[in-house]
VMD Tcl script that draws the C-alpha trace (Angstrom):
set ca {
  {68.67 34.09 54.01}
  {68.12 37.12 51.80}
  {64.74 37.53 50.20}
  {64.30 37.01 46.49}
  {63.33 40.11 44.49}
  {60.03 38.40 43.63}
  {59.01 37.81 47.22}
  {58.24 41.47 47.63}
  {56.76 43.15 44.59}
  {57.83 46.79 44.05}
  {55.02 49.30 44.74}
  {54.89 50.55 41.16}
  {54.33 46.94 40.01}
  {52.05 45.77 42.82}
  {49.06 47.90 41.84}
  {49.05 46.83 38.15}
  {49.46 43.20 39.31}
  {46.38 43.59 41.52}
  {44.53 45.07 38.57}
  {45.51 42.02 36.52}
  {44.04 39.76 39.20}
  {40.64 41.37 38.68}
  {40.55 39.92 35.17}
  {40.97 36.43 36.64}
  {38.10 36.77 39.12}
  {35.13 34.56 38.13}
  {31.48 35.54 38.52}
  {29.57 34.49 41.69}
  {27.62 31.57 40.09}
  {30.75 30.05 38.59}
  {32.69 30.55 41.82}
  {29.92 28.83 43.84}
  {29.82 25.89 41.43}
  {33.61 25.51 41.63}
  {33.51 25.77 45.42}
  {30.84 23.08 45.67}
  {32.75 20.72 43.37}
  {36.00 21.29 45.29}
  {34.29 20.70 48.62}
  {32.78 17.45 47.35}
  {36.13 16.33 45.93}
  {37.62 16.88 49.40}
  {34.86 15.51 51.65}
  {34.19 12.25 49.81}
  {37.77 10.89 50.10}
  {37.72 11.75 53.82}
  {34.74 9.41 54.35}
  {36.40 6.40 52.66}
  {38.74 5.38 55.56}
  {35.75 5.25 57.94}
  {34.13 2.70 55.64}
  {37.41 0.72 55.62}
  {37.53 0.75 59.45}
  {33.95 -0.51 59.59}
  {34.76 -3.29 57.12}
  {37.86 -4.46 59.05}
  {36.26 -4.33 62.49}
  {33.08 -6.07 61.33}
  {35.09 -8.73 59.52}
  {37.15 -9.31 62.64}
  {33.92 -9.55 64.64}
  {32.54 -12.31 62.40}
  {30.02 -10.33 60.30}
  {28.31 -12.11 57.41}
  {29.45 -11.98 53.78}
  {26.38 -10.03 52.60}
  {27.02 -7.34 55.21}
  {30.66 -7.02 54.15}
  {29.69 -6.85 50.44}
  {27.33 -3.96 51.18}
  {30.13 -2.09 52.96}
  {32.52 -2.77 50.05}
  {29.98 -1.49 47.53}
  {29.55 1.64 49.64}
  {33.32 2.15 49.51}
  {33.32 1.80 45.71}
  {30.47 4.29 45.46}
  {32.37 6.83 47.57}
  {35.50 6.37 45.43}
  {33.55 6.83 42.17}
  {31.70 9.88 43.49}
  {34.98 11.42 44.69}
  {36.59 10.92 41.27}
  {33.54 12.43 39.53}
  {33.66 15.44 41.85}
  {37.37 15.94 41.12}
  {36.74 15.74 37.37}
  {33.97 18.34 37.69}
  {36.25 20.60 39.73}
  {39.04 20.19 37.14}
  {36.69 21.08 34.27}
  {35.30 24.13 36.06}
  {38.72 25.32 37.17}
  {40.14 24.96 33.66}
  {37.25 26.77 32.04}
  {37.25 29.64 34.54}
  {41.04 29.95 34.41}
  {41.14 30.22 30.62}
  {38.20 32.61 30.51}
  {39.97 34.85 32.99}
  {43.39 34.62 31.38}
  {41.89 35.32 27.94}
  {40.47 38.54 29.39}
  {43.92 39.28 30.80}
  {45.56 38.57 27.42}
  {43.17 40.98 25.73}
  {43.91 43.64 28.33}
  {47.68 43.14 28.00}
  {47.59 43.18 24.19}
  {45.59 46.42 24.20}
  {47.99 47.93 26.73}
  {51.08 46.98 24.70}
  {49.57 48.31 21.47}
  {48.89 51.60 23.26}
  {52.52 52.07 24.32}
  {54.74 54.38 22.31}
  {57.44 53.46 19.83}
  {60.23 54.07 22.34}
  {58.96 51.11 24.36}
  {58.68 48.87 21.29}
  {62.20 49.84 20.25}
  {63.47 48.42 23.56}
  {61.51 45.15 23.34}
  {61.44 42.71 20.44}
  {58.10 41.33 19.20}
  {59.11 37.83 20.26}
  {59.75 38.99 23.82}
  {56.39 40.74 23.97}
  {54.62 37.66 22.61}
  {56.21 35.60 25.36}
  {55.17 38.15 27.98}
  {51.60 38.56 26.74}
  {51.01 34.85 26.05}
  {53.69 32.80 27.80}
  {53.47 34.51 31.18}
  {49.68 34.48 31.08}
  {49.70 30.77 30.17}
  {51.87 30.11 33.22}
  {49.34 31.99 35.32}
  {46.47 29.99 33.81}
  {48.19 26.69 34.57}
  {48.82 27.84 38.11}
  {45.21 28.91 38.67}
  {43.99 25.43 37.71}
  {46.66 23.78 39.85}
  {45.94 26.16 42.73}
  {42.30 25.10 42.90}
  {42.86 21.39 42.33}
  {46.13 20.82 44.12}
  {46.63 23.64 46.62}
  {43.16 24.60 47.83}
  {41.75 21.06 47.65}
  {44.96 19.67 49.15}
  {44.94 22.05 52.10}
  {41.26 21.31 52.74}
  {42.02 17.58 52.65}
  {44.95 18.06 55.02}
  {42.81 20.02 57.48}
  {40.08 17.36 57.30}
  {42.54 14.54 57.97}
  {43.98 16.31 61.01}
  {40.51 17.02 62.39}
  {39.43 13.38 62.02}
  {42.65 11.97 63.53}
  {42.31 14.33 66.51}
  {38.81 12.95 67.14}
  {40.18 9.41 67.05}
  {43.10 9.99 69.44}
  {44.62 13.23 70.70}
  {48.12 11.76 70.86}
  {48.04 10.59 67.25}
  {46.55 13.92 66.17}
  {49.27 15.88 67.96}
  {52.01 13.72 66.42}
  {50.53 14.11 62.94}
  {50.13 17.87 63.39}
  {53.74 18.27 64.52}
  {54.91 16.24 61.55}
  {52.86 18.36 59.13}
  {54.18 21.60 60.64}
  {57.79 20.47 60.30}
  {57.20 19.38 56.71}
  {55.45 22.67 55.90}
  {58.29 24.75 57.35}
  {60.82 22.73 55.37}
  {58.80 23.32 52.18}
  {58.56 27.06 52.88}
  {62.34 27.19 53.14}
  {62.70 25.17 49.96}
  {60.42 27.62 48.16}
  {63.05 30.34 48.44}
  {65.52 28.13 46.59}
  {63.12 27.71 43.68}
  {62.22 31.40 43.18}
  {65.49 32.59 41.54}
  {65.66 29.55 39.26}
  {62.08 30.11 38.05}
  {62.81 33.78 37.39}
  {65.93 32.97 35.39}
  {64.03 30.36 33.42}
  {61.25 32.81 32.44}
  {63.82 35.46 31.46}
  {65.80 32.96 29.40}
  {62.60 31.80 27.69}
  {61.67 35.39 26.76}
  {65.19 35.98 25.40}
  {64.94 32.81 23.31}
  {61.59 33.84 21.81}
  {62.86 37.31 21.03}
  {66.03 35.99 19.40}
  {64.11 33.44 17.34}
  {61.54 35.99 16.13}
  {64.23 38.44 15.00}
  {66.18 35.77 13.10}
  {63.09 34.39 11.40}
  {62.02 37.90 10.37}
  {65.44 38.47 8.82}
  {65.82 34.98 7.33}
  {65.99 36.29 3.77}
  {68.84 38.71 4.52}
  {70.69 36.13 6.63}
  {70.60 33.53 3.85}
  {71.41 36.03 1.10}
  {74.51 37.23 2.97}
  {75.70 33.83 4.11}
  {75.09 34.54 7.80}
  {72.99 31.44 8.43}
  {75.77 29.57 10.24}
  {76.46 32.53 12.50}
  {72.74 32.94 13.27}
  {72.50 29.22 14.09}
  {75.50 29.52 16.40}
  {73.91 32.43 18.25}
  {70.68 30.46 18.52}
  {72.59 27.58 20.10}
  {74.06 29.99 22.65}
  {70.68 31.46 23.58}
  {69.02 28.03 23.67}
  {71.87 26.71 25.82}
  {71.32 29.52 28.33}
  {67.63 28.60 28.50}
  {68.48 24.90 28.85}
  {70.90 25.62 31.72}
  {68.26 27.68 33.53}
  {65.67 24.91 33.06}
  {68.14 22.21 34.10}
  {69.11 24.07 37.26}
  {65.46 24.50 38.20}
  {64.71 20.84 37.47}
  {67.57 19.72 39.70}
  {66.19 21.81 42.56}
  {62.67 20.48 42.02}
  {63.95 16.88 41.77}
  {65.92 17.25 44.97}
  {62.91 18.63 46.80}
  {60.74 15.74 45.58}
  {63.31 13.16 46.67}
  {63.62 14.75 50.12}
  {59.83 14.74 50.41}
  {59.65 11.02 49.62}
  {62.18 10.24 52.35}
  {60.36 12.45 54.84}
  {57.00 10.84 54.17}
  {58.40 7.33 54.42}
  {59.78 8.22 57.85}
  {56.50 9.87 58.87}
  {54.44 6.85 57.80}
  {56.71 4.52 59.76}
  {56.38 6.74 62.84}
  {52.58 6.84 62.70}
  {52.38 3.07 62.19}
  {54.62 2.54 65.20}
  {52.39 4.77 67.34}
  {49.25 3.02 66.09}
  {50.78 -0.39 66.86}
  {51.70 0.74 70.38}
  {48.14 2.03 71.02}
  {46.69 -1.18 69.54}
  {48.85 -3.25 71.88}
  {47.66 -1.08 74.78}
  {44.05 -1.70 73.81}
  {43.34 1.92 72.95}
  {42.64 1.21 69.27}
  {40.92 -1.47 67.25}
  {42.51 -3.05 64.19}
  {40.10 -1.14 61.95}
  {41.08 2.14 63.61}
  {44.77 1.33 63.09}
  {44.04 0.76 59.41}
  {42.15 4.08 59.37}
  {45.19 5.87 60.85}
  {47.42 4.28 58.23}
  {45.12 5.38 55.39}
  {44.95 8.94 56.67}
  {48.73 9.04 57.09}
  {49.14 7.95 53.48}
  {46.41 10.40 52.46}
  {48.23 13.48 53.81}
  {51.11 12.64 51.52}
  {48.98 13.57 48.50}
  {48.55 17.29 49.37}
  {52.25 17.70 50.12}
  {53.33 15.90 46.94}
  {50.97 18.07 44.93}
  {52.43 21.16 46.52}
  {55.95 19.97 45.64}
  {54.86 19.12 42.10}
  {53.35 22.58 41.68}
  {56.24 24.44 43.30}
  {58.01 25.16 40.00}
  {54.70 26.11 38.42}
  {53.87 28.29 41.41}
  {57.19 30.10 41.18}
  {56.76 30.44 37.41}
  {53.35 32.00 38.02}
  {54.82 34.38 40.59}
  {57.51 35.36 38.10}
  {54.80 35.71 35.43}
  {52.67 37.88 37.69}
  {55.65 40.10 38.45}
  {56.42 40.46 34.74}
  {52.76 41.12 33.94}
  {52.69 43.77 36.65}
  {55.91 45.27 35.29}
  {54.41 45.38 31.80}
  {51.20 47.00 33.01}
  {53.28 49.50 34.99}
  {54.72 50.79 31.71}
  {53.09 54.07 30.80}
  {53.02 55.75 27.38}
  {55.53 58.53 27.00}
  {52.88 60.49 25.07}
  {50.40 61.86 27.63}
  {46.78 62.47 26.63}
  {45.03 65.53 28.03}
  {42.06 65.02 30.32}
  {39.81 66.74 27.77}
  {41.51 66.32 24.37}
  {40.25 68.32 21.42}
  {39.31 66.68 18.12}
  {40.63 67.76 14.74}
  {38.16 69.28 12.27}
  {35.88 66.46 11.12}
  {36.11 67.21 7.40}
  {38.13 69.10 4.82}
  {41.85 69.52 4.27}
  {43.99 70.19 7.33}
  {46.64 72.87 7.58}
  {50.11 72.05 8.94}
  {52.51 74.19 10.96}
  {55.85 73.31 12.53}
  {57.32 75.98 14.79}
  {61.02 75.59 15.71}
  {60.65 71.82 16.09}
  {63.52 69.83 17.56}
  {63.67 66.15 18.45}
  {66.07 63.56 19.85}
  {65.31 59.85 20.21}
  {65.03 58.86 23.88}
  {67.65 56.09 23.82}
  {70.60 57.92 22.28}
  {69.84 61.57 23.01}
  {71.46 62.64 19.74}
  {69.56 65.37 17.92}
  {67.57 64.00 14.97}
  {65.79 67.27 14.10}
  {66.70 70.83 14.98}
  {64.88 74.13 14.45}
  {62.37 72.95 11.80}
  {59.86 75.65 10.89}
  {57.46 75.35 7.97}
  {53.81 75.95 7.11}
  {51.30 74.33 4.76}
  {47.92 75.82 4.03}
  {44.96 73.40 3.76}
  {45.21 71.58 0.41}
  {48.90 72.36 -0.21}
  {51.46 69.64 -0.88}
  {54.95 69.49 0.54}
  {57.82 67.44 -0.83}
  {60.45 66.37 1.74}
  {63.82 65.53 0.23}
  {67.22 64.74 1.64}
  {69.75 61.97 1.97}
  {69.09 58.83 3.97}
  {69.27 59.68 7.66}
  {68.52 63.37 7.14}
  {65.37 63.18 9.33}
  {62.56 62.85 6.80}
  {60.91 59.77 8.35}
  {61.47 61.15 11.84}
  {59.54 64.26 10.86}
  {56.71 62.07 9.55}
  {56.58 60.26 12.91}
  {56.14 63.61 14.66}
  {53.25 64.46 12.33}
  {51.59 61.17 13.33}
  {52.41 61.84 16.99}
  {54.31 58.63 17.35}
  {56.72 60.84 19.28}
  {56.44 64.32 20.77}
  {59.00 66.94 19.82}
  {61.59 67.78 22.46}
  {61.26 71.42 21.45}
  {58.76 73.55 19.54}
  {55.25 72.62 18.47}
  {53.58 70.57 15.75}
  {50.13 71.85 14.76}
  {47.63 70.18 12.45}
  {44.33 71.87 11.68}
  {45.37 74.73 13.98}
  {45.66 72.37 16.96}
  {48.81 71.45 18.89}
  {49.07 67.66 18.65}
  {49.72 67.46 22.42}
  {46.15 68.67 22.91}
  {44.65 66.51 20.17}
  {42.38 63.51 20.65}
  {44.45 60.46 19.49}
  {41.44 58.78 17.87}
  {40.66 61.96 15.92}
  {44.30 62.16 14.81}
  {44.25 58.55 13.54}
  {41.04 59.20 11.59}
  {42.09 62.48 10.02}
  {45.76 61.80 9.22}
  {46.56 58.97 6.82}
  {49.94 57.46 6.04}
  {51.37 55.16 3.37}
  {54.87 53.89 4.04}
  {57.36 51.82 2.08}
  {56.78 48.84 4.41}
  {53.29 47.42 3.92}
  {51.87 44.99 6.46}
  {49.47 42.31 5.26}
  {47.48 40.48 7.91}
  {46.09 36.97 8.10}
  {42.61 37.60 6.75}
  {40.61 38.32 3.63}
  {41.16 41.13 1.14}
  {38.24 42.93 2.80}
  {39.85 42.58 6.22}
  {43.20 43.88 4.95}
  {41.56 46.73 3.10}
  {39.37 47.90 6.00}
  {41.88 46.81 8.70}
  {39.32 44.39 10.15}
  {36.60 47.00 10.24}
  {38.67 49.88 11.63}
  {37.94 51.88 8.46}
  {34.29 50.87 8.22}
  {31.77 53.42 7.10}
  {28.16 53.12 5.86}
  {29.46 54.10 2.43}
  {31.98 51.27 2.37}
  {29.86 48.58 0.77}
  {31.37 46.03 -1.60}
  {30.73 48.23 -4.61}
  {32.74 51.05 -3.04}
  {35.58 48.70 -2.08}
  {35.72 47.38 -5.64}
  {35.78 50.95 -6.97}
  {38.67 51.89 -4.70}
  {40.69 48.83 -5.70}
  {40.04 49.50 -9.36}
  {41.10 53.12 -8.85}
  {44.57 52.08 -7.70}
  {44.99 49.47 -10.41}
  {44.10 46.31 -8.49}
  {40.81 45.61 -10.26}
  {42.29 42.96 -12.56}
  {44.20 41.32 -9.70}
  {41.04 41.08 -7.59}
  {39.01 39.68 -10.50}
  {41.54 36.85 -10.88}
  {41.66 36.13 -7.13}
  {39.53 33.16 -6.00}
  {36.92 34.44 -3.58}
  {37.25 38.10 -4.55}
  {36.99 40.34 -1.50}
  {36.63 37.27 0.71}
  {39.76 35.63 -0.68}
  {43.18 35.56 0.95}
  {45.59 38.17 -0.50}
  {48.45 35.70 -0.76}
  {51.14 35.99 -3.38}
  {51.03 39.78 -3.67}
  {54.07 41.32 -5.24}
  {55.77 44.24 -3.51}
  {54.16 46.66 -5.93}
  {50.68 45.16 -5.49}
  {51.03 45.33 -1.71}
  {51.95 49.01 -2.05}
  {48.85 49.59 -4.16}
  {46.73 47.93 -1.49}
  {48.16 50.41 1.02}
  {47.09 53.25 -1.30}
  {43.60 51.77 -1.35}
  {43.52 51.82 2.47}
  {44.37 55.51 2.39}
  {41.61 56.20 -0.14}
  {39.17 54.37 2.09}
  {40.13 56.33 5.24}
  {39.47 59.68 3.51}
  {41.90 61.69 5.70}
  {42.44 65.45 5.70}
  {46.25 65.10 5.72}
  {48.10 62.40 3.80}
  {51.72 61.40 4.47}
  {53.43 59.36 1.76}
  {56.73 58.07 3.16}
  {58.71 56.65 0.25}
  {55.39 55.19 -0.85}
  {56.54 54.51 -4.41}
  {60.00 53.23 -3.55}
  {58.99 49.61 -4.13}
  {57.26 50.25 -7.45}
  {58.86 49.72 -10.81}
  {58.68 52.70 -13.20}
  {55.72 51.24 -15.14}
  {53.70 50.58 -11.97}
  {54.73 53.98 -10.58}
  {53.35 55.72 -13.64}
  {50.15 53.68 -13.31}
  {49.63 54.77 -9.73}
  {50.45 58.46 -10.23}
  {46.86 59.21 -11.23}
  {45.71 57.46 -8.06}
  {48.11 59.52 -5.96}
  {46.83 62.73 -7.52}
  {43.27 61.61 -6.78}
  {44.25 60.81 -3.20}
  {45.81 64.24 -2.71}
  {43.01 66.11 -4.45}
  {41.37 68.35 -1.87}
  {43.74 67.16 0.87}
  {46.96 68.40 2.39}
  {49.89 66.17 1.46}
  {53.41 65.50 2.72}
  {55.44 63.43 0.24}
  {58.78 61.91 1.26}
  {60.62 60.59 -1.77}
  {64.04 59.77 -3.16}
  {62.59 59.71 -6.67}
  {62.33 63.41 -7.36}
  {60.14 62.75 -10.39}
  {57.29 61.91 -7.98}
  {57.42 65.49 -6.62}
  {56.49 67.17 -9.88}
  {53.08 68.28 -8.60}
  {53.90 69.44 -5.06}
  {53.54 73.10 -4.07}
  {56.51 73.39 -1.69}
  {59.85 71.71 -1.15}
  {61.75 71.24 2.11}
  {65.34 69.99 1.93}
  {66.67 68.35 5.11}
  {70.29 67.69 5.91}
  {71.43 66.12 9.19}
  {68.17 67.03 10.85}
  {68.18 70.69 9.81}
  {66.02 72.49 7.27}
  {68.59 73.80 4.83}
  {66.18 74.90 2.09}
  {62.45 75.62 2.03}
  {60.25 77.34 -0.50}
  {57.85 76.94 -3.38}
  {58.86 74.22 -5.79}
  {58.67 76.42 -8.87}
  {60.92 79.06 -7.28}
  {63.52 76.56 -6.10}
  {63.55 74.72 -9.42}
  {64.09 77.99 -11.27}
  {66.92 79.06 -8.97}
  {70.18 77.78 -10.49}
  {71.92 77.94 -7.09}
  {69.31 76.06 -5.07}
  {70.07 72.69 -3.52}
  {66.81 71.30 -4.86}
  {67.69 72.45 -8.37}
  {71.04 70.68 -8.19}
  {69.32 67.52 -6.93}
  {66.98 67.65 -9.93}
  {69.90 68.01 -12.29}
  {71.79 65.14 -10.66}
  {68.70 62.90 -10.93}
  {68.14 63.85 -14.57}
  {64.69 65.30 -13.79}
  {63.50 68.33 -15.71}
  {63.23 71.50 -13.66}
}
mol new
graphics top color blue
foreach p $ca { graphics top sphere $p radius 0.5 }
foreach p [lrange $ca 0 end-1] q [lrange $ca 1 end] { graphics top cylinder $p $q radius 0.2 }
display resetview
């Protein structure tokens, strides 16, 4: 039988998977406590059949009622202590498993957030949520089951075999042979379950990804009457997941049924052997009862292993997917000793023969872009949709590296720049504003990422008032500690401007930042934009040419090429310039 792809993990995935295991490793005190509880939960049930044998033999020998009651109470005490030990082991295993998997979730989330945009373009948010949370949850469930059902079960099985061997070598040999045959059959059955578990996890990830994308686009789907089509596609994806789950359940059900038949036959065989030895005078009645109890007892570890087989295979599939995710490496390398940007002041900008093509399609998005901005100068980027304006902004933020040429900020090639320094010194306001589940303060400071000793409440209130949100905040219950629900598109854009003010960058990129503002709100925020750009270098991407009245230079892009570049005043005065014609077409004064 050919091996499943998950039975041998590829080398480039194996090392990250081993690194993931380190996050699951508990500390020595916790591990010792769990080991002690597991040992007690195993040893106490092993002692119970000996008490039963004593009770039966003494009763057959005519022992008094008080003596038998004492033995029975001892049996009840052992049973209660065994159950308490198992509960303690379950609690410890659950706590340690979730502590470890929470550390693993944090590590995975940080890793995914550190990957470049090319990776995120290939994977939907729903898929990544399933991989970061769903796969780790499967691992957590398996860790608990592994301790309680696999480790404890194997210890119990070994204890039963050892005790039966001490009672009678022939019974011990028969029981050992039976266990070996059952174990080999289960190992073969495991290979049948691996592909089904893998398909189930993949179908689950596809379902989450599909659902997330449709929910995110619910407004457009309803507005364009595509709800029925989206529901039909959801049924198809859900049906694929259901078929994968159903196939796996049929395999697991078949294995469980076969196990029940095998154990019934094994119990009958051991009872027949015990009866033969009893008839031969080699066993007492109590010992025969003991053999029967131990034979029934070994069924528990095997049934637990069968019950956990799907979960075990799901955890293996989850581990492989976690290892595959951790094996992903950012396409933007960081130098061993990166250099920081200047800590203060406006930052100059220089693009030297920059070209770029997106990794997936290979089609050129930018070609031969060369321009320069002195510290404090402002550049207006204009062009039709798809001309490469936003792509150029992504290069300035080093969300991608150019395929040709260099991008320099503050006299430093961004390939040599410290990423943290770049994020601090280059600010961006886009047309899509993300609001997070948190207070106004959290959304304004990005949960403390923009914290500074100067950023007390008075300063935050001043910044919000400066962008025109003072009245909105005053009417909001809770003020800075309130939830920013119900923001209009324009108010959300103003909040993004406030974030940029708070970051105090040396280079500001405004990517269609006023596209969602009505003319009245746009005029209100113009003073704030001028304040934001005062003393800073600015790159303004805009379709509304009226917002470029105060820039120093203009760059006109067309199909990824720089077709016109110069000082705004010169281009506006030139009757033959592209920019001049764009101004005329938009009805904006030159």
